[in-house]
SEKOLFI-65123 format. One record per residue: residue in three letters; x, y, z of N, C-alpha, C in turn. Coordinates in nm, 3 decimals. Example, Ala and Ser with C-alpha at 12.3 -4.5 7.8 and 13.67 -1.06 7.14 Angstrom:
// residues 2
REC   rest    n_east   n_north      n_up   ca_east   ca_north     ca_up    c_east   c_north      c_up
REC    ALA     1.319    -0.569     0.780     1.230     -0.450     0.780     1.320    -0.330     0.780
REC    SER     1.285    -0.225     0.708     1.367     -0.106     0.714     1.290     0.003     0.787
// end
This chain:
// residues 299
REC   rest    n_east   n_north      n_up   ca_east   ca_north     ca_up    c_east   c_north      c_up
REC    UNK     5.904    10.147    11.223     5.919     10.007    11.261     5.884     9.986    11.408
REC    UNK     5.918    10.085    11.491     5.884     10.072    11.634     5.734    10.066    11.652
REC    UNK     5.662    10.145    11.570     5.516     10.143    11.580     5.460    10.007    11.541
REC    UNK     5.519     9.947    11.439     5.474      9.815    11.396     5.498     9.710    11.502
REC    UNK     5.617     9.712    11.566     5.647      9.615    11.671     5.555     9.634    11.791
REC    UNK     5.526     9.760    11.824     5.436      9.785    11.937     5.297     9.733    11.907
REC    UNK     5.254     9.747    11.783     5.123      9.694    11.747     5.118     9.544    11.755
REC    UNK     5.227     9.477    11.715     5.230      9.332    11.723     5.224     9.284    11.867
REC    UNK     5.295     9.351    11.956     5.293      9.314    12.098     5.154     9.334    12.156
REC    UNK     5.090     9.445    12.118     4.955      9.472    12.169     4.856     9.369    12.122
REC    UNK     4.868     9.328    11.995     4.776      9.226    11.943     4.800     9.092    12.011
REC    UNK     4.926     9.058    12.038     4.957      8.930    12.103     4.905     8.927    12.245
REC    UNK     4.921     9.041    12.317     4.874      9.043    12.457     4.723     9.039    12.467
REC    UNK     4.655     9.088    12.363     4.510      9.087    12.366     4.446     8.969    12.298
REC    UNK     4.528     8.870    12.257     4.474      8.755    12.184     4.381     8.672    12.270
REC    UNK     4.415     8.659    12.398     4.329      8.579    12.485     4.197     8.650    12.513
REC    UNK     4.205     8.781    12.537     4.083      8.855    12.567     3.990     8.863    12.447
REC    UNK     4.047     8.862    12.326     3.967      8.874    12.206     3.946     8.739    12.138
REC    UNK     3.970     8.629    12.210     3.961      8.496    12.150     3.819     8.471    12.101
REC    UNK     3.809     8.425    11.979     3.679      8.391    11.921     3.651     8.244    11.944
REC    UNK     3.527     8.199    11.922     3.493      8.058    11.943     3.581     7.963    11.864
REC    UNK     3.638     8.006    11.752     3.724      7.918    11.674     3.869     7.924    11.718
REC    UNK     3.901     8.012    11.813     4.039      8.028    11.856     4.079     7.915    11.950
REC    UNK     4.210     7.885    11.949     4.260      7.780    12.038     4.255     7.822    12.184
REC    UNK     4.248     7.953    12.210     4.246      8.003    12.347     4.104     8.022    12.400
REC    UNK     4.004     7.990    12.321     3.868      8.019    12.364     3.829     7.939    12.488
REC    UNK     3.875     7.814    12.495     3.838      7.732    12.610     3.895     7.789    12.738
REC    UNK     4.016     7.849    12.730     4.076      7.907    12.849     4.000     8.031    12.893
REC    UNK     3.954     8.110    12.796     3.872      8.227    12.829     3.740     8.184    12.890
REC    UNK     3.678     8.079    12.833     3.552      8.029    12.887     3.571     7.974    13.028
REC    UNK     3.684     7.908    13.053     3.710      7.854    13.187     3.729     7.967    13.287
REC    UNK     3.795     8.075    13.246     3.819      8.186    13.338     3.690     8.259    13.374
REC    UNK     3.586     8.243    13.292     3.457      8.306    13.321     3.375     8.225    13.422
REC    UNK     3.420     8.103    13.452     3.350      8.018    13.549     3.415     8.039    13.685
REC    UNK     3.350     8.112    13.777     3.417      8.144    13.904     3.448     8.020    13.988
REC    UNK     3.360     7.920    13.986     3.386      7.800    14.065     3.505     7.722    14.011
REC    UNK     3.512     7.708    13.878     3.625      7.638    13.818     3.755     7.713    13.840
REC    UNK     3.749     7.846    13.829     3.870      7.926    13.851     3.917     7.917    13.995
REC    UNK     3.824     7.925    14.090     3.861      7.912    14.231     3.916     7.773    14.260
REC    UNK     3.859     7.670    14.196     3.908      7.533    14.215     4.049     7.518    14.161
REC    UNK     4.076     7.577    14.045     4.211      7.569    13.988     4.313     7.638    14.079
REC    UNK     4.276     7.753    14.133     4.367      7.824    14.224     4.391     7.742    14.351
REC    UNK     4.283     7.682    14.403     4.297      7.599    14.523     4.389     7.480    14.498
REC    UNK     4.373     7.415    14.383     4.455      7.299    14.351     4.602     7.337    14.333
REC    UNK     4.627     7.449    14.267     4.765      7.495    14.251     4.826     7.527    14.388
REC    UNK     4.746     7.590    14.475     4.796      7.618    14.609     4.825     7.492    14.688
REC    UNK     4.739     7.393    14.677     4.760      7.267    14.749     4.883     7.194    14.697
REC    UNK     4.902     7.195    14.566     5.021      7.132    14.508     5.148     7.203    14.559
REC    UNK     5.146     7.337    14.561     5.261      7.412    14.611     5.284     7.381    14.759
REC    UNK     5.176     7.368    14.836     5.187      7.336    14.978     5.251     7.199    14.996
REC    UNK     5.206     7.101    14.916     5.259      6.965    14.929     5.406     6.958    14.890
REC    UNK     5.442     7.028    14.783     5.582      7.028    14.739     5.672     7.094    14.843
REC    UNK     5.623     7.202    14.902     5.703      7.277    15.000     5.671     7.235    15.142
REC    UNK     5.633     7.109    15.163     5.593      7.062    15.296     5.699     7.088    15.404
REC    UNK     5.829     7.064    15.378     5.927      7.091    15.485     5.935     7.238    15.523
REC    UNK     5.889     7.327    15.435     5.898      7.470    15.462     5.776     7.523    15.535
REC    UNK     5.664     7.455    15.524     5.540      7.506    15.583     5.507     7.438    15.716
REC    UNK     5.587     7.343    15.758     5.569      7.281    15.889     5.705     7.243    15.944
REC    UNK     5.721     7.262    16.073     5.848      7.232    16.139     5.848     7.097    16.207
REC    UNK     5.738     7.023    16.199     5.726      6.894    16.267     5.747     6.779    16.168
REC    UNK     5.803     6.672    16.221     5.818      6.550    16.143     5.689     6.469    16.156
REC    UNK     5.625     6.434    16.045     5.497      6.362    16.055     5.511     6.221    16.113
REC    UNK     5.633     6.165    16.115     5.654      6.031    16.170     5.707     6.034    16.313
REC    UNK     5.733     6.153    16.365     5.790      6.162    16.500     5.684     6.130    16.604
REC    UNK     5.719     6.041    16.699     5.626      5.998    16.803     5.666     6.063    16.935
REC    UNK     5.568     6.127    16.998     5.591      6.193    17.127     5.473     6.161    17.218
REC    UNK     5.478     6.045    17.287     5.364      6.005    17.371     5.328     6.105    17.478
REC    UNK     5.421     6.194    17.513     5.392      6.290    17.618     5.288     6.393    17.579
REC    UNK     5.264     6.411    17.449     5.166      6.512    17.405     5.055     6.447    17.324
REC    UNK     5.032     6.318    17.342     4.932      6.248    17.264     4.791     6.299    17.292
REC    UNK     4.712     6.309    17.185     4.572      6.349    17.192     4.553     6.488    17.254
REC    UNK     4.649     6.576    17.229     4.632      6.715    17.274     4.553     6.793    17.169
REC    UNK     4.472     6.886    17.215     4.392      6.968    17.126     4.475     7.073    17.054
REC    UNK     4.407     7.161    16.983     4.473      7.264    16.905     4.545     7.362    16.998
REC    UNK     4.669     7.394    16.961     4.751      7.484    17.040     4.843     7.561    16.946
REC    UNK     4.925     7.650    17.001     5.017      7.726    16.918     5.123     7.637    16.856
REC    UNK     5.168     7.537    16.929     5.271      7.447    16.876     5.213     7.342    16.783
REC    UNK     5.089     7.300    16.808     5.022      7.200    16.725     4.885     7.259    16.686
REC    UNK     4.881     7.328    16.573     4.761      7.405    16.539     4.641     7.315    16.509
REC    UNK     4.665     7.191    16.468     4.556      7.096    16.446     4.555     6.986    16.551
REC    UNK     4.630     7.002    16.658     4.636      6.902    16.763     4.733     6.790    16.731
REC    UNK     4.729     6.685    16.814     4.815      6.568    16.796     4.729     6.443    16.794
REC    UNK     4.788     6.334    16.741     4.713      6.210    16.730     4.745     6.118    16.847
REC    UNK     4.705     5.992    16.836     4.722      5.896    16.945     4.866     5.861    16.973
REC    UNK     4.958     5.893    16.882     5.100      5.867    16.904     5.178     5.993    16.937
REC    UNK     5.110     6.106    16.942     5.178      6.232    16.970     5.231     6.302    16.847
REC    UNK     5.199     6.252    16.728     5.244      6.316    16.605     5.158     6.437    16.573
REC    UNK     5.217     6.536    16.508     5.146      6.658    16.474     5.048     6.632    16.359
REC    UNK     4.921     6.662    16.381     4.818      6.635    16.281     4.837     6.725    16.158
REC    UNK     4.871     6.850    16.179     4.891      6.941    16.067     5.003     6.892    15.974
REC    UNK     5.114     6.847    16.034     5.225      6.796    15.953     5.183     6.672    15.875
REC    UNK     5.105     6.585    15.937     5.062      6.464    15.868     4.964     6.495    15.755
REC    UNK     4.883     6.600    15.772     4.793      6.639    15.664     4.872     6.695    15.546
REC    UNK     4.970     6.778    15.575     5.049      6.839    15.467     5.126     6.732    15.391
REC    UNK     5.192     6.642    15.464     5.266      6.535    15.397     5.172     6.433    15.335
REC    UNK     5.054     6.416    15.395     4.957      6.325    15.335     4.905     6.375    15.202
REC    UNK     4.903     6.507    15.182     4.864      6.562    15.052     4.958     6.514    14.943
REC    UNK     5.084     6.495    14.975     5.179      6.443    14.877     5.136     6.305    14.827
REC    UNK     5.101     6.217    14.921     5.061      6.082    14.883     4.933     6.084    14.801
REC    UNK     4.837     6.163    14.844     4.709      6.169    14.772     4.728     6.220    14.630
REC    UNK     4.804     6.328    14.614     4.826      6.383    14.481     4.912     6.290    14.397
REC    UNK     5.012     6.227    14.458     5.096      6.133    14.384     5.014     6.016    14.333
REC    UNK     4.932     5.959    14.420     4.849      5.846    14.378     4.749     5.889    14.272
REC    UNK     4.680     6.001    14.294     4.580      6.046    14.198     4.638     6.074    14.061
REC    UNK     4.748     6.145    14.055     4.808      6.179    13.926     4.871     6.056    13.860
REC    UNK     4.936     5.971    13.938     4.999      5.851    13.879     4.894     5.755    13.823
REC    UNK     4.788     5.734    13.898     4.680      5.647    13.849     4.618     5.703    13.723
REC    UNK     4.600     5.835    13.719     4.542      5.897    13.600     4.631     5.881    13.479
REC    UNK     4.761     5.898    13.497     4.855      5.880    13.385     4.850     5.737    13.333
REC    UNK     4.851     5.640    13.423     4.846      5.499    13.382     4.715     5.470    13.310
REC    UNK     4.603     5.512    13.370     4.473      5.484    13.309     4.459     5.556    13.175
REC    UNK     4.511     5.678    13.164     4.498      5.753    13.040     4.583     5.690    12.929
REC    UNK     4.705     5.651    12.960     4.793      5.593    12.858     4.740     5.458    12.809
REC    UNK     4.712     5.368    12.903     4.667      5.234    12.864     4.525     5.240    12.809
REC    UNK     4.437     5.314    12.876     4.299      5.321    12.831     4.285     5.388    12.696
REC    UNK     4.362     5.493    12.671     4.356      5.559    12.540     4.405     5.467    12.430
REC    UNK     4.515     5.399    12.456     4.568      5.307    12.354     4.469     5.196    12.323
REC    UNK     4.414     5.134    12.426     4.318      5.026    12.404     4.190     5.077    12.338
REC    UNK     4.144     5.196    12.381     4.022      5.251    12.322     4.039     5.287    12.176
REC    UNK     4.152     5.347    12.140     4.177      5.381    12.000     4.185     5.256    11.913
REC    UNK     4.258     5.156    11.960     4.272      5.032    11.882     4.138     4.960    11.870
REC    UNK     4.062     4.957    11.979     3.934      4.887    11.976     3.834     4.958    11.886
REC    UNK     3.833     5.090    11.888     3.738      5.163    11.806     3.775     5.168    11.660
REC    UNK     3.904     5.163    11.629     3.947      5.178    11.490     3.954     5.044    11.417
REC    UNK     3.994     4.938    11.488     4.008      4.806    11.425     3.895     4.716    11.474
REC    UNK     3.798     4.682    11.391     3.685      4.599    11.435     3.727     4.463    11.489
REC    UNK     3.835     4.405    11.435     3.876      4.272    11.480     3.932     4.273    11.622
REC    UNK     3.976     4.391    11.669     4.027      4.401    11.805     3.920     4.447    11.904
REC    UNK     3.806     4.488    11.853     3.704      4.546    11.939     3.651     4.446    12.040
REC    UNK     3.612     4.331    11.994     3.550      4.233    12.084     3.644     4.183    12.193
REC    UNK     3.766     4.136    12.159     3.852      4.086    12.269     3.892     4.192    12.370
REC    UNK     3.921     4.314    12.324     3.961      4.419    12.417     3.845     4.459    12.507
REC    UNK     3.729     4.480    12.447     3.615      4.528    12.525     3.561     4.422    12.619
REC    UNK     3.575     4.293    12.584     3.527      4.190    12.676     3.614     4.187    12.801
REC    UNK     3.743     4.209    12.783     3.831      4.216    12.900     3.795     4.337    12.986
REC    UNK     3.770     4.452    12.920     3.731      4.572    12.994     3.598     4.552    13.065
REC    UNK     3.504     4.486    12.999     3.375      4.459    13.062     3.391     4.368    13.183
REC    UNK     3.482     4.271    13.172     3.506      4.183    13.285     3.562     4.257    13.405
REC    UNK     3.651     4.353    13.381     3.705      4.432    13.492     3.600     4.524    13.551
REC    UNK     3.515     4.580    13.465     3.411      4.671    13.514     3.296     4.598    13.581
REC    UNK     3.288     4.467    13.565     3.182      4.391    13.630     3.201     4.387    13.782
REC    UNK     3.326     4.404    13.828     3.353      4.404    13.972     3.337     4.546    14.026
REC    UNK     3.280     4.562    14.144     3.284      4.694    14.209     3.428     4.741    14.224
REC    UNK     3.452     4.867    14.197     3.590      4.918    14.191     3.666     4.894    14.320
REC    UNK     3.604     4.919    14.434     3.676      4.905    14.561     3.707     4.759    14.589
REC    UNK     3.615     4.666    14.553     3.642      4.524    14.575     3.752     4.474    14.485
REC    UNK     3.755     4.520    14.360     3.863      4.481    14.269     3.996     4.534    14.319
REC    UNK     3.997     4.657    14.369     4.121      4.714    14.421     4.169     4.637    14.545
REC    UNK     4.076     4.598    14.633     4.114      4.521    14.751     4.169     4.385    14.711
REC    UNK     4.108     4.321    14.611     4.157      4.190    14.566     4.297     4.201    14.509
REC    UNK     4.324     4.306    14.432     4.458      4.323    14.376     4.558     4.353    14.486
REC    UNK     4.519     4.437    14.582     4.610      4.469    14.692     4.637     4.348    14.779
REC    UNK     4.540     4.259    14.793     4.561      4.138    14.873     4.667     4.049    14.811
REC    UNK     4.678     4.052    14.680     4.778      3.969    14.612     4.913     4.039    14.600
REC    UNK     4.914     4.172    14.596     5.039      4.245    14.579     5.104     4.286    14.710
REC    UNK     5.022     4.314    14.811     5.076      4.360    14.939     5.064     4.510    14.953
REC    UNK     5.066     4.561    15.078     5.047      4.704    15.102     5.172     4.785    15.069
REC    UNK     5.159     4.880    14.979     5.263      4.977    14.947     5.203     5.083    14.856
REC    UNK     5.267     5.197    14.848     5.216      5.305    14.764     5.218     5.266    14.618
REC    UNK     5.326     5.201    14.574     5.336      5.160    14.435     5.227     5.060    14.399
REC    UNK     5.200     4.966    14.488     5.096      4.867    14.461     4.956     4.930    14.457
REC    UNK     4.934     5.033    14.539     4.807      5.105    14.533     4.790     5.171    14.397
REC    UNK     4.897     5.231    14.346     4.892      5.295    14.215     4.862     5.192    14.106
REC    UNK     4.929     5.076    14.113     4.906      4.972    14.013     4.762     4.921    14.020
REC    UNK     4.715     4.895    14.141     4.580      4.842    14.157     4.474     4.939    14.106
REC    UNK     4.486     5.064    14.143     4.388      5.163    14.099     4.402     5.194    13.950
REC    UNK     4.525     5.182    13.897     4.541      5.198    13.753     4.465     5.093    13.675
REC    UNK     4.466     4.969    13.725     4.389      4.861    13.662     4.239     4.888    13.676
REC    UNK     4.198     4.941    13.789     4.055      4.963    13.815     3.997     5.069    13.723
REC    UNK     4.071     5.177    13.699     4.014      5.291    13.625     4.052     5.295    13.477
REC    UNK     4.134     5.201    13.433     4.164      5.195    13.289     4.041     5.163    13.204
REC    UNK     3.952     5.070    13.242     3.837      5.039    13.157     3.746     5.158    13.127
REC    UNK     3.724     5.247    13.223     3.637      5.362    13.198     3.695     5.454    13.092
REC    UNK     3.828     5.473    13.096     3.892      5.556    12.994     3.888     5.485    12.859
REC    UNK     3.911     5.353    12.859     3.911      5.278    12.733     3.774     5.283    12.666
REC    UNK     3.668     5.271    12.742     3.534      5.275    12.683     3.502     5.414    12.630
REC    UNK     3.544     5.516    12.699     3.522      5.653    12.650     3.596     5.674    12.518
REC    UNK     3.723     5.632    12.511     3.801      5.650    12.389     3.746     5.565    12.275
REC    UNK     3.697     5.447    12.306     3.639      5.362    12.200     3.516     5.429    12.140
REC    UNK     3.428     5.481    12.224     3.307      5.544    12.174     3.336     5.665    12.088
REC    UNK     3.428     5.750    12.131     3.460      5.868    12.052     3.534     5.830    11.924
REC    UNK     3.617     5.725    11.931     3.687      5.681    11.810     3.590     5.625    11.706
REC    UNK     3.490     5.551    11.751     3.389      5.499    11.658     3.317     5.613    11.587
REC    UNK     3.297     5.724    11.657     3.231      5.839    11.595     3.324     5.912    11.499
REC    UNK     3.449     5.931    11.541     3.543      6.010    11.463     3.591     5.940    11.336
REC    UNK     3.604     5.808    11.340     3.664      5.740    11.224     3.575     5.742    11.101
REC    UNK     3.448     5.777    11.118     3.357      5.786    11.003     3.340     5.930    10.954
REC    UNK     3.414     6.023    11.011     3.407      6.160    10.965     3.474     6.175    10.829
REC    UNK     3.434     6.278    10.754     3.484      6.296    10.618     3.634     6.321    10.615
REC    UNK     3.687     6.395    10.711     3.830      6.425    10.707     3.914     6.300    10.732
REC    UNK     3.861     6.205    10.810     3.932      6.079    10.830     3.926     5.994    10.703
REC    UNK     3.810     5.989    10.641     3.799      5.914    10.516     3.885     5.976    10.407
REC    UNK     3.897     6.108    10.406     3.983      6.173    10.307     4.129     6.138    10.331
REC    UNK     4.170     6.137    10.457     4.308      6.099    10.488     4.335     5.955    10.449
REC    UNK     4.237     5.868    10.474     4.253      5.729    10.433     4.259     5.715    10.282
REC    UNK     4.182     5.798    10.210     4.178      5.789    10.064     4.309     5.832     9.999
REC    UNK     4.381     5.925    10.061     4.508      5.970    10.002     4.625     5.882    10.045
REC    UNK     4.596     5.775    10.119     4.699      5.678    10.154     4.768     5.702    10.286
REC    UNK     4.710     5.780    10.376     4.772      5.802    10.506     4.772     5.673    10.587
REC    UNK     4.881     5.648    10.657     4.893      5.527    10.737     4.804     5.534    10.861
REC    UNK     4.771     5.415    10.913     4.678      5.410    11.026     4.731     5.484    11.147
REC    UNK     4.860     5.468    11.177     4.912      5.533    11.297     4.907     5.685    11.284
REC    UNK     4.922     5.735    11.162     4.913      5.879    11.141     4.768     5.926    11.156
REC    UNK     4.675     5.849    11.104     4.533      5.885    11.118     4.492     5.884    11.265
REC    UNK     4.536     5.780    11.337     4.499      5.770    11.478     4.558     5.885    11.559
REC    UNK     4.681     5.921    11.527     4.747      6.025    11.607     4.704     6.165    11.568
REC    UNK     4.698     6.195    11.440     4.676      6.331    11.395     4.529     6.366    11.379
REC    UNK     4.447     6.272    11.337     4.309      6.305    11.302     4.206     6.257    11.405
REC    UNK     4.238     6.149    11.475     4.140      6.097    11.571     4.175     6.138    11.713
REC    UNK     4.297     6.107    11.757     4.333      6.142    11.895     4.327     6.291    11.919
REC    UNK     4.368     6.372    11.819     4.364      6.517    11.836     4.223     6.569    11.861
REC    UNK     4.123     6.495    11.813     3.985      6.539    11.829     3.913     6.473    11.946
REC    UNK     3.976     6.374    12.008     3.916      6.311    12.126     3.991     6.349    12.253
REC    UNK     4.089     6.439    12.241     4.167      6.478    12.357     4.083     6.557    12.458
REC    UNK     3.986     6.634    12.409     3.905      6.716    12.501     3.826     6.631    12.600
REC    UNK     3.747     6.532    12.555     3.678      6.448    12.655     3.775     6.368    12.742
REC    UNK     3.892     6.336    12.690     3.991      6.264    12.771     4.040     6.351    12.886
REC    UNK     4.066     6.479    12.859     4.111      6.570    12.964     4.007     6.582    13.074
REC    UNK     3.882     6.596    13.034     3.774      6.606    13.132     3.764     6.479    13.215
REC    UNK     3.771     6.364    13.148     3.763      6.237    13.218     3.878     6.220    13.316
REC    UNK     3.996     6.270    13.280     4.112      6.255    13.368     4.094     6.331    13.499
REC    UNK     4.028     6.446    13.496     4.005      6.519    13.620     3.918     6.439    13.716
REC    UNK     3.819     6.368    13.662     3.734      6.286    13.747     3.807     6.161    13.795
REC    UNK     3.896     6.106    13.712     3.973      5.989    13.753     4.066     6.025    13.868
REC    UNK     4.125     6.144    13.864     4.210      6.188    13.975     4.130     6.189    14.105
REC    UNK     4.011     6.246    14.101     3.927      6.254    14.221     3.888     6.115    14.270
REC    UNK     3.848     6.028    14.178     3.809      5.892    14.217     3.927     5.815    14.274
REC    UNK     4.045     5.832    14.215     4.162      5.760    14.264     4.200     5.807    14.404
REC    UNK     4.188     5.936    14.431     4.220      5.988    14.565     4.123     5.932    14.669
REC    UNK     3.994     5.929    14.633     3.895      5.871    14.725     3.922     5.722    14.746
REC    UNK     3.955     5.651    14.637     3.981      5.507    14.649     4.104     5.480    14.734
REC    UNK     4.208     5.561    14.719     4.328      5.542    14.802     4.296     5.563    14.949
REC    UNK     4.218     5.667    14.979     4.178      5.692    15.117     4.092     5.578    15.169
REC    UNK     4.006     5.523    15.085     3.920      5.412    15.128     4.003     5.288    15.156
REC    UNK     4.099     5.258    15.069     4.185      5.142    15.091     4.266     5.157    15.219
REC    UNK     4.323     5.276    15.242     4.399      5.298    15.365     4.310     5.291    15.488
REC    UNK     4.187     5.342    15.477     4.093      5.336    15.589     4.058     5.192    15.624
REC    UNK     4.049     5.107    15.521     4.016      4.966    15.544     4.138     4.882    15.580
REC    UNK     4.257     4.943    15.578     4.379      4.871    15.612     4.436     4.790    15.498
REC    UNK     4.393     4.818    15.375     4.441      4.742    15.259     4.520     4.828    15.162
REC    UNK     4.562     4.946    15.207     4.630      5.037    15.116     4.774     5.063    15.157
REC    UNK     4.804     5.190    15.174     4.939      5.232    15.213     4.966     5.184    15.356
REC    UNK     5.090     5.145    15.389     5.121      5.100    15.526     5.078     5.202    15.632
REC    UNK     5.036     5.155    15.749     4.980      5.247    15.852     5.075     5.356    15.896
REC    UNK     5.207     5.330    15.893     5.300      5.433    15.940     5.317     5.548    15.840
REC    UNK     5.272     5.530    15.718     5.282      5.635    15.617     5.173     5.739    15.640
REC    UNK     5.209     5.868    15.644     5.107      5.972    15.668     5.019     5.993    15.545
REC    UNK     4.901     5.937    15.548     4.802      5.958    15.442     4.670     5.996    15.508
REC    UNK     4.584     6.059    15.431     4.456      6.101    15.487     4.369     5.982    15.522
REC    UNK     4.378     5.874    15.445     4.301      5.754    15.477     4.345     5.692    15.608
REC    UNK     4.476     5.684    15.631     4.526      5.631    15.758     4.485     5.720    15.875
REC    UNK     4.484     5.852    15.853     4.444      5.943    15.958     4.296     5.928    15.991
REC    UNK     4.214     5.908    15.890     4.071      5.885    15.914     4.049     5.754    15.989
REC    UNK     4.129     5.654    15.955     4.116      5.524    16.024     4.149     5.538    16.172
REC    UNK     4.256     5.614    16.203     4.290      5.635    16.343     4.189     5.726    16.411
REC    UNK     4.140     5.826    16.338     4.044      5.918    16.397     3.914     5.851    16.435
REC    UNK     3.878     5.743    16.364     3.757      5.670    16.399     3.765     5.611    16.539
REC    UNK     3.886     5.568    16.578     3.904      5.506    16.709     3.889     5.607    16.823
REC    UNK     3.926     5.733    16.794     3.925      5.835    16.900     3.822     5.944    16.873
REC    UNK     3.719     5.913    16.795     3.625      6.015    16.752     3.554     6.082    16.869
REC    UNK     3.535     6.009    16.979     3.461      6.064    17.094     3.547     6.150    17.184
REC    UNK     3.679     6.132    17.179     3.767      6.208    17.268     3.858     6.304    17.192
REC    UNK     3.876     6.282    17.062     3.965      6.368    16.983     3.904     6.385    16.843
REC    UNK     3.805     6.472    16.835     3.731      6.489    16.709     3.818     6.541    16.596
REC    UNK     3.926     6.612    16.630     4.010      6.674    16.527     4.088     6.572    16.445
REC    UNK     4.105     6.451    16.497     4.180      6.350    16.423     4.109     6.310    16.294
REC    UNK     3.977     6.307    16.295     3.902      6.273    16.175     3.851     6.396    16.101
REC    UNK     3.830     6.506    16.174     3.769      6.624    16.112     3.861     6.689    16.011
REC    UNK     3.986     6.715    16.047     4.074      6.790    15.959     4.115     6.711    15.833
REC    UNK     4.157     6.586    15.843     4.183      6.512    15.718     4.058     6.491    15.635
REC    UNK     3.942     6.476    15.701     3.818      6.462    15.626     3.784     6.588    15.549
REC    UNK     3.804     6.705    15.611     3.780      6.832    15.542     3.877     6.849    15.426
REC    UNK     4.003     6.813    15.448     4.103      6.825    15.340     4.066     6.737    15.221
REC    UNK     4.025     6.614    15.249     3.985      6.522    15.142     3.861     6.575    15.070
REC    UNK     3.765     6.626    15.145     3.642      6.680    15.086     3.673     6.798    14.993
REC    UNK     3.756     6.891    15.040     3.786      7.010    14.959     3.864     6.972    14.833
REC    UNK     3.956     6.878    14.843     4.035      6.838    14.726     3.946     6.773    14.621
REC    UNK     3.863     6.680    14.661     3.775      6.611    14.566     3.673     6.708    14.508
REC    UNK     3.620     6.796    14.590     3.524      6.896    14.541     3.588     6.987    14.438
REC    UNK     3.710     7.032    14.463     3.779      7.120    14.368     3.804     7.048    14.237
REC    UNK     3.843     6.921    14.242     3.867      6.845    14.119     3.738     6.828    14.039
REC    UNK     3.630     6.801    14.106     3.502      6.784    14.035     3.453     6.916    13.975
REC    UNK     3.467     7.025    14.048     3.427      7.155    13.994     3.514     7.195    13.875
REC    UNK     3.643     7.166    13.884     3.732      7.195    13.772     3.697     7.109    13.652
REC    UNK     3.663     6.982    13.677     3.622      6.895    13.567     3.494     6.944    13.499
REC    UNK     3.398     6.990    13.578     3.276      7.045    13.521     3.305     7.170    13.438
REC    UNK     3.395     7.254    13.489     3.431      7.374    13.414     3.502     7.342    13.284
REC    UNK     3.593     7.245    13.288     3.662      7.204    13.165     3.565     7.142    13.065
REC    UNK     3.470     7.065    13.115     3.371      7.005    13.024     3.292     7.112    12.950
REC    UNK     3.250     7.216    13.023     3.176      7.324    12.957     3.265     7.405    12.864
REC    UNK     3.390     7.428    12.904     3.479      7.511    12.823     3.523     7.440    12.696
REC    UNK     3.538     7.307    12.702     3.586      7.232    12.586     3.473     7.178    12.500
REC    UNK     3.348     7.198    12.542     3.235      7.149    12.465     3.216     7.235    12.340
REC    UNK     3.227     7.178    12.220     3.211      7.259    12.098     3.075     7.326    12.089
REC    UNK     2.974     7.266    12.149     2.840      7.326    12.141     2.833     7.457    12.216
REC    UNK     2.921     7.475    12.316     2.921      7.601    12.391     2.980     7.715    12.309
REC    UNK     3.060     7.681    12.206     3.127      7.784    12.128     3.033     7.855    12.032
REC    UNK     2.920     7.795    12.005     2.826      7.855    11.912     2.728     7.949    11.981
REC    UNK     2.739     7.958    12.115     2.646      8.043    12.189     2.701     8.185    12.202
// end
């Protein structure tokens, strides 16, 4: 019996390494073979851990003002220098990562939930297709940043309002993606078979359609996170986003523009952080797209 149990443990531990194209773990194995996607995932996990443990990785308060050390360069006490108010730039970048990740993930959750629901209903029920999609087309007719600024002008500057505004902006793209995939899936034989045996619509949508459109949704969500982070930084840079006293990368870039000739580090370090975060999200999204693509499994 001990030999049998040992064999079972060995087979379980080797399931990922021996995953076949039809296995549920194959996409994870394919993703691990992509060095850029793997490095991006590690970077993102590290950044999330850094943001969560912000009080442990910096001893400075990002809101503390010390005019006596304003616009000082990099030093042992301030490794990224100080800004125009004497606040530590490194501390503001670390705490600003919290806002960026919070906005990006929250906007993605809102867009995914509402967009998926609207896309499934629009693609499955022809009578709902036209009214839902015309509303989505109307929202997509506006440039995303202008629509976000218009919504923020009516709601007022706050982190919650930024999340709401960007959630409205990026919901149509998810809804259109889900509608297109639903239109394709609902004519498949297994869906028609489920309908023929009397399965209810909500069961068909949840078990047979959504389960098969989850892969493109996951990929789309990674890009929505990146777009939402850029949009939040753009809104803060333009003064229409998070309040100026809140440590965000967009606010730091806005202040760095004023002192770019005398304090280059004010714009350089938050700009590099924003660039690396968005790049990692896009590379991870590309890796997930390749790993979850069924056509890649036949190669």
